[in-house]
TIKEMAR-203415 format. One line per field, with one value per residue: x, y, z of N, C-alpha, C, O in turn. Coordinates in Angstrom, 1 decimal, decimal comma. Layout:
n_c1 <- c(X ...)
n_c2 <- c(Y ...)
n_c3 <- c(Z ...)
ca_c1 <- c(X ...)
ca_c2 <- c(Y ...)
ca_c3 <- c(Z ...)
c_c1 <- c(X ...)
c_c2 <- c(Y ...)
c_c3 <- c(Z ...)
o_c1 <- c(X ...)
o_c2 <- c(Y ...)
o_c3 <- c(Z ...)
// end
This chain:
n_c1 <- c(0,8 0,5 1,8 1,3 2,6 1,0 0,0 2,3 2,9 0,9 1,0 3,5 4,9 6,8 6,6 5,3 1,9 0,3 2,4 2,7 3,8 2,8 3,0 3,4 1,1 -0,9 -0,2 -0,8 -3,5 -4,9 -5,2 -6,0 -8,1 -9,7 -9,2 -6,8 -5,0 -5,0 -3,8 -1,3 -0,1 -0,4 -2,5 -5,8 -9,1 -10,6 -8,6 -7,5 -9,7 -9,9 -7,4 -7,8 -9,9 -8,6 -6,7 -8,3 -9,3 -7,1)
n_c2 <- c(-1,2 2,2 5,1 8,5 11,8 13,2 11,2 10,3 12,6 12,9 10,5 10,1 10,3 12,1 14,3 17,7 18,6 19,9 21,6 23,1 24,0 22,3 22,6 25,3 26,1 25,2 26,8 29,4 29,1 29,2 31,8 33,3 34,2 32,4 33,7 35,3 33,2 32,0 34,0 34,2 31,7 31,5 30,1 29,0 29,8 27,5 25,5 26,0 25,4 22,7 21,7 22,2 20,5 18,0 18,0 17,9 15,3 13,7)
n_c3 <- c(0,0 -0,8 0,7 1,3 1,6 3,4 5,0 6,3 7,7 9,6 11,0 12,0 15,1 15,9 14,4 14,0 14,4 11,7 11,4 13,7 16,9 19,5 22,2 22,6 21,4 23,3 25,4 24,5 23,9 26,3 27,1 24,8 22,1 19,3 16,9 17,5 18,0 15,5 13,9 15,1 14,6 11,9 10,8 9,6 10,8 10,9 11,0 13,5 15,2 14,6 15,6 18,3 18,8 18,3 20,4 22,6 22,4 22,9)
ca_c1 <- c(0,0 1,3 1,4 1,7 3,2 0,0 0,0 3,6 2,9 0,0 1,2 4,8 4,7 7,8 6,3 4,3 0,7 0,1 3,5 2,5 4,3 1,6 3,2 3,2 -0,4 -1,7 0,0 -1,6 -4,9 -5,5 -5,5 -6,3 -9,3 -9,3 -8,6 -5,5 -4,2 -4,8 -2,9 0,0 0,5 -0,6 -3,5 -7,1 -9,9 -11,0 -7,5 -7,4 -10,8 -9,5 -6,4 -8,4 -10,7 -7,6 -6,1 -9,3 -9,5 -6,0)
ca_c2 <- c(0,0 3,4 6,1 9,8 12,8 13,6 10,0 10,4 13,8 12,7 9,3 10,2 11,0 13,2 15,5 18,6 18,6 21,1 22,5 23,9 23,6 22,1 23,1 26,7 26,3 25,1 28,0 30,6 28,8 29,5 33,3 34,0 33,6 31,6 34,7 35,6 32,0 31,8 35,0 33,9 30,5 31,5 29,1 29,5 29,6 26,1 24,7 26,2 24,6 21,3 21,4 22,2 19,2 16,9 18,1 17,5 13,9 13,0)
ca_c3 <- c(0,0 -0,9 1,7 0,8 2,5 4,4 5,9 7,1 8,5 10,7 11,7 12,7 16,4 16,2 13,6 14,6 13,7 10,8 11,5 14,9 18,1 20,3 23,6 22,4 21,1 24,5 26,3 24,0 23,9 27,6 27,2 23,6 21,3 18,1 15,9 17,9 17,8 14,0 13,4 15,7 13,9 10,4 10,5 9,4 12,0 10,8 11,5 15,0 15,8 14,4 16,5 19,6 18,9 18,4 21,7 23,6 22,3 23,4)
c_c1 <- c(0,9 0,8 2,0 2,3 2,3 0,0 1,2 3,5 2,0 0,2 2,6 4,6 5,7 7,5 5,3 3,1 0,5 1,2 3,5 3,1 3,2 1,8 2,9 1,7 -1,2 -1,4 -0,8 -3,1 -5,6 -5,9 -5,9 -7,5 -8,8 -8,7 -7,1 -4,6 -4,0 -3,8 -1,5 0,7 0,4 -1,5 -4,9 -7,9 -10,4 -9,9 -7,3 -8,5 -10,4 -8,4 -6,9 -9,2 -9,7 -7,0 -7,0 -9,4 -8,3 -5,8)
c_c2 <- c(1,2 4,4 7,4 10,6 13,1 12,4 10,1 11,5 13,6 11,4 9,3 11,0 12,1 14,4 16,4 18,6 20,0 22,1 23,4 23,3 23,5 22,6 24,6 27,0 26,2 26,3 29,2 30,3 29,2 30,9 34,0 33,4 33,0 32,5 35,0 34,4 31,8 32,8 34,7 32,7 30,5 30,4 29,8 29,2 28,1 25,2 24,8 25,4 23,1 20,9 21,3 20,9 18,0 16,9 17,6 16,0 13,1 13,3)
c_c3 <- c(0,0 0,1 1,2 1,9 3,7 5,5 6,8 8,1 9,8 11,5 12,4 14,0 16,7 15,4 14,3 13,7 13,0 11,0 12,7 16,1 19,1 21,7 23,6 22,2 22,4 25,4 25,8 24,1 25,2 27,8 26,0 22,9 20,0 17,0 16,2 17,7 16,3 13,5 13,9 15,0 12,4 10,0 10,2 10,7 12,1 11,3 13,0 15,7 15,7 15,4 18,0 19,9 19,1 19,8 22,7 23,6 22,9 24,9)
o_c1 <- c(1,9 -0,3 3,2 2,4 2,7 -0,1 1,0 3,9 2,3 -0,3 2,8 4,3 5,4 8,1 4,5 3,1 0,5 1,0 4,1 2,9 2,7 0,8 2,3 1,1 -2,1 -2,3 -1,4 -3,8 -6,8 -6,8 -6,0 -7,8 -7,6 -7,7 -6,3 -3,4 -2,9 -3,0 -0,5 1,9 0,9 -1,4 -5,1 -7,5 -10,5 -10,1 -6,9 -8,2 -10,7 -8,5 -6,5 -9,1 -10,0 -6,7 -6,6 -9,7 -8,5 -4,8)
o_c2 <- c(1,3 4,5 7,5 10,2 13,2 12,7 9,9 11,4 14,1 11,3 8,4 12,1 13,0 15,5 15,9 18,7 21,0 23,3 24,5 22,1 24,5 23,0 25,1 28,0 27,0 26,6 29,9 31,3 29,5 31,3 35,2 32,2 33,1 32,1 35,0 34,5 31,4 32,4 35,0 32,8 29,6 29,9 31,0 28,4 27,5 24,2 23,9 24,7 22,4 19,8 20,5 20,3 17,1 15,8 16,9 15,3 12,0 12,8)
o_c3 <- c(0,7 0,4 0,7 3,1 4,8 6,7 8,0 9,3 10,8 12,6 13,3 14,0 17,5 15,6 15,2 12,5 13,6 10,7 12,7 16,3 19,6 22,3 24,5 22,7 22,6 26,2 26,7 24,3 25,2 28,5 26,0 23,1 19,7 16,4 15,3 17,2 15,9 12,6 13,2 14,7 11,8 8,9 10,4 11,5 13,1 12,0 13,6 16,7 16,6 16,0 18,7 20,9 19,9 20,3 23,7 24,6 23,4 25,5)
// end
């Protein structure tokens, strides 16, 4: 079975999710709203919401 770049990016535990440092993300998440987080990391609001959901699941 062939695996692409996206598969490696999300299954490799050493890689950062969507290129975001999750430790920094959780620090900022506590005191900033979604718009501020999106502008800080260069993400869309949808990607910020997705990251928050993924963090809550883990």
